[in-house]
C-alpha positions as CSV (number, residue, x, y, z in Angstrom):
1,X,1.9,-37.8,6.2
2,X,1.5,-35.9,2.9
3,X,4.3,-33.6,2.0
4,X,3.5,-29.9,1.6
5,X,4.0,-28.3,-1.8
6,X,6.2,-25.1,-2.1
7,X,3.0,-23.1,-2.6
8,X,1.8,-24.4,0.8
9,X,4.9,-24.3,3.0
10,X,6.5,-21.0,1.8
11,X,3.6,-18.9,3.1
12,X,3.6,-20.9,6.4
13,X,7.4,-20.4,6.8
14,X,7.0,-16.7,6.0
15,X,4.2,-16.2,8.5
16,X,6.2,-17.9,11.2
17,X,9.3,-15.9,10.4
18,X,7.4,-12.6,10.5
19,X,5.8,-13.6,13.8
20,X,9.1,-14.4,15.4
21,X,10.8,-11.2,14.2
22,X,7.7,-9.2,15.2
23,X,7.8,-10.6,18.8
24,X,11.5,-9.7,19.1
25,X,11.2,-6.2,17.6
26,X,8.2,-5.2,19.8
27,X,10.0,-6.6,22.9
28,X,12.8,-4.1,22.1
29,X,10.3,-1.3,21.4
30,X,8.6,-2.0,24.8
31,X,11.9,-1.4,26.5
32,X,12.7,1.7,24.5
33,X,9.3,3.2,25.2
34,X,9.9,2.7,28.9
35,X,13.2,4.5,28.6
36,X,11.7,7.4,26.7
37,X,9.0,7.7,29.4
38,X,11.8,8.7,31.8
39,X,13.5,10.8,29.2
40,X,10.5,13.0,28.4
41,X,9.5,13.2,32.1
42,X,12.9,14.7,32.9
43,X,13.1,17.1,29.9
44,X,9.5,18.3,30.3
45,X,10.4,19.2,33.9
46,X,13.6,20.9,32.9
47,X,12.2,22.9,30.0
48,X,8.6,23.5,31.1
49,X,8.9,23.4,34.9
50,X,6.8,20.3,35.3
51,X,7.1,16.7,34.3
52,X,4.8,15.3,31.7
53,X,1.9,13.0,32.4
54,X,1.4,9.8,30.4
55,X,-0.5,6.6,30.2
56,X,2.2,4.2,31.4
57,X,0.2,3.0,34.4
58,X,-1.6,-0.2,33.7
59,X,-5.3,-0.9,34.6
60,X,-4.5,-2.9,37.8
61,X,-2.4,-0.1,39.2
62,X,-5.2,2.4,38.5
63,X,-7.7,0.4,40.4
64,X,-5.4,0.0,43.3
65,X,-4.4,3.6,43.5
66,X,-7.5,5.5,42.7
67,X,-11.1,4.5,43.2
68,X,-12.3,7.5,41.3
69,X,-10.0,7.2,38.4
70,X,-12.1,4.8,36.3
71,X,-15.1,7.0,36.8
72,X,-13.0,10.0,35.6
73,X,-12.0,8.0,32.6
74,X,-15.7,7.3,31.8
75,X,-16.8,10.9,32.3
76,X,-14.0,12.1,30.1
77,X,-14.8,9.5,27.4
78,X,-11.2,8.2,27.4
79,X,-10.5,4.9,25.7
80,X,-9.6,1.8,27.7
81,X,-6.8,1.3,25.1
82,X,-4.8,4.1,26.6
83,X,-4.0,2.1,29.7
84,X,-4.9,-1.3,28.3
85,X,-2.1,-1.5,25.8
86,X,0.3,-4.4,26.3
87,X,3.8,-3.6,27.3
88,X,6.1,-6.2,28.8
89,X,8.1,-3.7,31.0
90,X,5.1,-1.7,32.1
91,X,3.3,-4.9,33.1
92,X,6.4,-5.9,35.1
93,X,5.8,-2.9,37.3
94,X,6.9,0.4,35.6
95,X,4.6,3.2,36.8
96,X,3.9,6.3,34.9
97,X,1.9,9.4,35.7
98,X,-1.7,9.0,34.9
99,X,-3.0,11.6,32.5
100,X,-6.5,12.9,31.9
101,X,-8.0,16.3,31.3
102,X,-10.8,17.7,33.3
103,X,-13.6,18.7,31.0
104,X,-14.9,22.3,30.6
105,X,-18.2,23.6,29.5
106,X,-18.4,24.2,25.8
107,X,-16.0,23.2,23.0
108,X,-12.5,22.2,24.0
109,X,-10.0,25.0,23.5
110,X,-7.6,24.2,26.3
111,X,-4.1,25.5,27.0
112,X,-2.6,27.5,24.1
113,X,1.0,27.3,25.2
114,X,3.2,25.5,22.6
115,X,5.0,22.4,23.8
116,X,8.8,22.4,23.4
117,X,8.7,19.2,21.3
118,X,6.0,20.6,18.9
119,X,6.6,22.8,15.9
120,X,6.4,26.5,16.6
121,X,6.3,27.8,13.0
122,X,3.8,30.5,12.1
123,X,1.4,28.2,10.3
124,X,1.4,25.7,13.1
125,X,0.6,28.2,15.9
126,X,-1.4,30.8,13.9
127,X,-4.6,29.7,15.6
128,X,-3.2,30.9,18.9
129,X,-3.1,34.5,17.8
130,X,-6.4,34.5,16.0
131,X,-8.5,35.8,18.8
132,X,-12.0,34.4,19.0
133,X,-11.5,32.5,15.7
134,X,-8.8,30.5,17.4
135,X,-11.5,28.6,19.3
136,X,-13.1,27.4,16.0
137,X,-12.1,24.9,13.4
138,X,-10.6,25.9,10.1
139,X,-13.3,25.4,7.5
140,X,-13.2,25.6,3.7
141,X,-16.5,26.7,2.4
142,X,-17.8,26.4,-1.2
143,X,-21.0,28.4,-1.3
144,X,-23.8,28.4,-3.8
145,X,-23.9,31.7,-5.8
146,X,-25.5,34.6,-4.0
147,X,-28.2,35.1,-6.6
148,X,-29.0,31.5,-6.2
149,X,-29.4,32.0,-2.5
150,X,-31.9,34.8,-3.1
151,X,-33.8,32.6,-5.4
152,X,-33.7,29.7,-3.0
153,X,-35.2,31.8,-0.2
154,X,-38.3,32.0,-2.3
155,X,-38.5,28.6,-4.1
156,X,-36.1,25.9,-2.8
157,X,-33.7,25.6,0.1
158,X,-30.0,25.3,-0.6
159,X,-28.7,22.0,0.8
160,X,-25.6,21.7,2.9
161,X,-22.8,19.1,3.0
162,X,-20.2,18.6,5.7
163,X,-17.0,16.8,4.7
164,X,-14.9,15.1,7.5
165,X,-11.4,13.9,6.8
166,X,-9.6,10.9,8.3
167,X,-6.6,10.4,10.6
168,X,-3.5,12.5,9.8
169,X,-5.3,14.4,7.1
170,X,-7.1,17.7,6.5
171,X,-9.7,19.5,4.5
172,X,-7.4,19.3,1.5
173,X,-8.4,15.6,1.2
174,X,-11.8,16.9,0.0
175,X,-10.7,20.1,-1.8
176,X,-8.4,18.1,-4.0
177,X,-10.9,15.3,-4.7
178,X,-14.5,16.4,-4.4
179,X,-14.4,20.2,-5.0
180,X,-12.9,20.1,-8.5
181,X,-15.4,17.4,-9.7
182,X,-18.7,18.8,-8.5
183,X,-21.3,19.2,-11.3
184,X,-22.7,22.6,-12.3
185,X,-26.1,21.8,-10.6
186,X,-24.4,20.8,-7.3
187,X,-22.4,24.1,-7.3
188,X,-25.6,26.0,-7.8
189,X,-27.6,24.2,-5.2
190,X,-25.3,23.1,-2.4
191,X,-23.1,24.7,0.2
192,X,-20.1,22.4,0.9
193,X,-18.1,22.7,4.2
194,X,-14.8,20.9,4.5
195,X,-13.4,21.0,8.0
196,X,-9.9,20.5,9.5
197,X,-10.7,18.4,12.6
198,X,-9.6,19.6,16.0
199,X,-5.8,19.0,16.3
200,X,-5.2,18.7,12.6
201,X,-4.4,20.9,9.6
202,X,-4.9,24.6,10.4
203,X,-7.4,24.0,13.2
204,X,-6.5,24.6,16.9
205,X,-4.3,22.0,18.6
206,X,-4.8,22.7,22.4
207,X,-2.8,20.8,25.0
208,X,-5.4,20.8,27.7
209,X,-7.7,18.6,25.7
210,X,-8.4,14.8,25.5
211,X,-9.6,14.9,21.8
212,X,-12.6,12.7,22.6
213,X,-15.5,12.1,20.3
214,X,-17.4,14.7,22.3
215,X,-14.7,17.3,21.7
216,X,-14.6,16.7,18.0
217,X,-18.4,16.7,17.7
218,X,-18.8,19.9,19.7
219,X,-16.2,21.7,17.6
220,X,-17.9,20.8,14.4
221,X,-21.3,21.9,15.8
222,X,-19.8,25.2,16.9
223,X,-17.7,25.9,13.9
224,X,-20.1,24.7,11.1
225,X,-23.7,23.9,12.2
226,X,-24.2,26.8,14.5
227,X,-21.7,29.2,12.8
228,X,-23.5,28.9,9.5
229,X,-26.9,28.1,10.9
230,X,-27.4,24.8,9.1
231,X,-31.0,23.5,9.5
232,X,-30.1,20.2,7.8
233,X,-27.2,18.7,6.1
234,X,-25.5,15.7,4.5
235,X,-22.3,14.2,5.9
236,X,-19.4,12.6,4.0
237,X,-16.5,11.1,5.9
238,X,-13.4,9.0,5.3
239,X,-11.8,6.5,7.6
240,X,-11.5,7.8,11.2
241,X,-13.8,10.6,10.2
242,X,-16.6,8.1,9.9
243,X,-16.6,7.5,13.7
244,X,-17.0,11.3,14.2
245,X,-19.6,11.4,11.5
246,X,-21.8,8.7,13.1
247,X,-21.5,10.4,16.5
248,X,-22.4,13.8,15.0
249,X,-25.3,12.3,13.0
250,X,-26.7,10.4,16.0
251,X,-26.7,13.6,18.1
252,X,-28.4,15.5,15.2
253,X,-30.5,12.7,13.8
254,X,-33.4,15.0,12.9
255,X,-31.2,17.3,10.9
256,X,-29.1,14.7,8.9
257,X,-30.3,13.9,5.4
258,X,-27.8,11.3,4.5
259,X,-24.4,9.9,5.5
260,X,-21.7,8.6,3.2
261,X,-19.0,6.6,5.0
262,X,-15.8,5.7,3.1
263,X,-13.7,2.9,4.7
264,X,-15.3,3.1,8.1
265,X,-13.4,1.5,11.0
266,X,-16.4,-0.3,12.4
267,X,-16.0,-2.8,15.3
268,X,-19.1,-4.1,17.0
269,X,-19.3,-3.5,20.7
270,X,-20.9,-6.9,21.1
271,X,-17.5,-8.5,20.6
272,X,-15.9,-8.1,24.0
273,X,-13.8,-4.9,24.6
274,X,-14.4,-3.0,21.4
275,X,-11.7,-0.5,22.1
276,X,-8.9,-3.0,22.4
277,X,-10.3,-5.1,19.5
278,X,-10.1,-2.0,17.3
279,X,-6.5,-1.3,18.4
280,X,-5.5,-4.9,17.8
281,X,-7.2,-5.0,14.4
282,X,-6.0,-1.6,13.0
283,X,-2.5,-1.6,14.6
284,X,-1.5,-5.2,14.9
285,X,2.0,-5.6,16.4
286,X,3.8,-6.8,13.3
287,X,6.8,-5.6,11.3
288,X,5.2,-6.4,7.9
289,X,3.7,-4.8,5.9
290,X,5.5,-1.5,6.6
291,X,2.3,0.5,6.9
292,X,1.0,-1.8,9.6
293,X,4.3,-1.5,11.5
294,X,4.1,2.3,11.3
295,X,0.5,2.2,12.6
296,X,1.5,-0.1,15.5
297,X,4.5,2.0,16.4
298,X,2.5,5.2,16.7
299,X,-0.5,3.6,18.4
300,X,1.1,1.3,21.0
301,X,4.0,3.5,22.0
302,X,3.2,6.9,23.5
303,X,6.8,8.1,24.0
304,X,8.3,6.6,20.8
305,X,5.5,8.2,18.9
306,X,6.4,11.5,20.5
307,X,10.0,11.0,19.3
308,X,8.8,10.4,15.7
309,X,6.7,13.6,15.9
310,X,9.7,15.5,17.3
311,X,11.9,14.6,14.4
312,X,9.3,14.8,11.6
313,X,6.4,17.0,12.6
314,X,8.5,19.6,14.5
315,X,10.8,19.9,11.4
316,X,8.2,19.6,8.7
317,X,9.4,22.8,7.0
318,X,12.8,21.3,6.5
319,X,11.5,18.0,5.2
320,X,9.1,19.9,2.8
321,X,12.1,22.0,1.6
322,X,14.1,18.8,0.9
323,X,11.2,17.2,-0.9
324,X,10.8,20.3,-3.0
325,X,14.4,20.1,-4.1
326,X,13.9,16.4,-5.0
327,X,10.6,16.7,-6.9
328,X,10.8,20.3,-8.2
329,X,8.6,23.3,-7.8
330,X,5.5,21.1,-7.3
331,X,6.7,20.5,-3.7
332,X,5.4,17.7,-1.6
333,X,1.9,16.2,-2.2
334,X,-0.8,17.4,0.2
335,X,-1.1,13.9,1.7
336,X,2.6,14.1,2.8
337,X,2.3,17.6,4.3
338,X,-1.0,16.7,6.0
339,X,0.7,13.9,7.9
340,X,2.9,16.5,9.7
341,X,0.3,19.1,10.6
342,X,-0.6,17.9,14.0
343,X,0.9,17.5,17.5
344,X,1.7,14.2,19.1
345,X,-0.8,15.1,21.8
346,X,-3.6,15.6,19.3
347,X,-2.8,12.6,17.1
348,X,-2.2,10.2,20.1
349,X,-5.4,11.1,21.9
350,X,-7.5,11.2,18.7
351,X,-6.3,7.8,17.6
352,X,-7.2,6.2,21.0
353,X,-10.3,8.2,22.1
354,X,-11.9,8.4,18.6
355,X,-10.9,5.3,16.6
356,X,-10.5,2.9,19.5
357,X,-12.7,4.5,22.2
358,X,-15.5,5.3,19.7
359,X,-15.8,1.6,18.7
360,X,-17.9,0.9,21.9
361,X,-20.5,3.5,20.8
362,X,-20.9,2.7,17.1
363,X,-23.7,0.1,17.5
364,X,-25.7,2.6,19.5
365,X,-25.2,5.3,16.9
366,X,-26.4,2.9,14.2
367,X,-29.5,2.1,16.2
368,X,-30.3,5.8,16.6
369,X,-29.9,6.5,12.9
370,X,-31.8,3.4,11.9
371,X,-34.7,4.5,14.0
372,X,-34.5,8.0,12.5
373,X,-34.5,6.4,9.0
374,X,-31.4,8.2,7.9
375,X,-30.0,6.9,4.6
376,X,-26.4,5.5,5.1
377,X,-24.1,4.6,2.3
378,X,-20.8,2.8,2.8
379,X,-18.0,2.6,0.2
380,X,-15.0,0.2,0.8
381,X,-12.1,-1.0,-1.3
382,X,-11.3,-4.7,-1.5
383,X,-7.5,-4.1,-1.1
384,X,-7.8,-1.8,1.9
385,X,-5.0,-2.7,4.3
386,X,-5.7,0.1,6.7
387,X,-9.3,-0.7,7.5
388,X,-10.2,-4.3,6.7
389,X,-13.1,-4.8,4.3
390,X,-14.7,-6.9,7.0
391,X,-15.5,-3.7,8.9
392,X,-18.0,-2.6,6.2
393,X,-19.4,-6.1,5.8
394,X,-20.0,-6.3,9.5
395,X,-21.7,-2.9,9.5
396,X,-24.0,-4.1,6.8
397,X,-24.9,-7.1,9.0
398,X,-25.6,-4.8,12.0
399,X,-27.6,-2.4,9.9
400,X,-29.1,-4.1,6.9
401,X,-30.6,-0.9,5.5
402,X,-27.0,0.4,4.9
403,X,-26.2,0.7,1.2
404,X,-22.8,-1.0,0.6
405,X,-20.6,-0.5,-2.4
406,X,-17.5,-2.6,-2.6
407,X,-14.9,-1.2,-5.1
408,X,-12.7,-3.9,-6.6
409,X,-8.9,-3.5,-6.4
410,X,-9.2,-0.2,-4.5
411,X,-7.2,0.5,-1.3
412,X,-7.7,3.0,1.5
413,X,-6.9,6.0,-0.7
414,X,-7.6,4.9,-4.3
415,X,-11.2,4.1,-3.2
416,X,-11.6,7.9,-3.9
417,X,-8.4,9.1,-5.7
418,X,-8.1,7.8,-9.2
419,X,-11.9,7.6,-9.5
420,X,-12.9,11.0,-8.3
421,X,-15.5,11.7,-10.9
422,X,-17.4,8.4,-10.3
423,X,-17.1,8.9,-6.6
424,X,-18.6,12.5,-6.7
425,X,-21.3,11.4,-9.1
426,X,-22.4,8.7,-6.6
427,X,-22.4,11.3,-3.8
428,X,-24.5,13.7,-5.8
429,X,-27.1,10.9,-6.7
430,X,-27.4,10.2,-3.0
431,X,-27.8,13.8,-2.0
432,X,-30.4,14.4,-4.8
433,X,-32.4,11.3,-3.7
434,X,-32.8,12.7,-0.2
435,X,-32.9,16.4,-1.2
436,X,-36.6,17.2,-1.0
437,X,-37.4,20.7,0.3
438,X,-35.6,21.3,3.7
């Protein structure tokens, strides 16, 4: 038997070591999450008068206890990953309270009461006191000049662009990257709309909401498309926002001029249970690298994730003050502050119902957009550890007409930041190429 060289056995030993440590760590986390389920149920009842509902009941128990529950899950577009997550102690018989929100007509606005474990500072709950505007998303608008609008009404229509951010982000992702680098012609001829998605940034964060794809799409339609009377538009989206962008575009396929998807988390629904495949791929239960461990902790553990949000998001003003002391008057970077501007309820449900649950619909959306001959452009970095580059390659296989750009040595963020001017120029070229009179 040939002896392995150090270059061969060191990676193998490292992989085995990480796998063993990961199994032990996540076994402990399974137990801690079960304990925190009881903890939050007790404190929610003590502080709010009723115990919290959760997704600790496994699929088999749901089928045994409620014939209608699976139908309710489907009608509410909830992801199978909510109850299908592995947990040793839950699978051994721990029962939680099933949670789902009955849907209402129109965009999801839900219960405005602030949860005891969420931040209650003025900026986080300002939407509650904003009257009718509290039922709409926060939108940053960069409009073409008024004199240009008057000219366009006679000669050429102004084009519109909707920018959709990714998970744990906000409209600042675009106002810091795209807005400062727009060309003079684009500023003159385009209206740009950067949204804070439902549950993030300065947008509403209702409790009585499942944050499904339908909820996100309806809120964008109400807050941007109908609010500003857009007859047609381009869409640009990053990461999780790509799933929402495809759903929005498929629903409005006659109005969409082009779609730019940056690092889309695409998982074909033809490969078994797409929701669980997406969860396993994007949040693998491993302790290394640290970013992957963080994703797994927040995606697999409902109650431990709520603990993290309680200590970080609920106290974000304190953490931002500390960072300001450390880095000076500049304060924390927007990517850091954006990560705290959500509730656990909004982040948890959006992760599962959009990123995971949306996976089973993506093939259908692509088929609709292919039939409508909508131009789709995908940009992906080769060093992206959040969304594997295979996602974009598989999308190209599913929809050969997709224009794919692979950016060497770029990760999930540097695929845009660090090359903003080149990125914006490529967007403008795409918009102009599909920008005949509309």
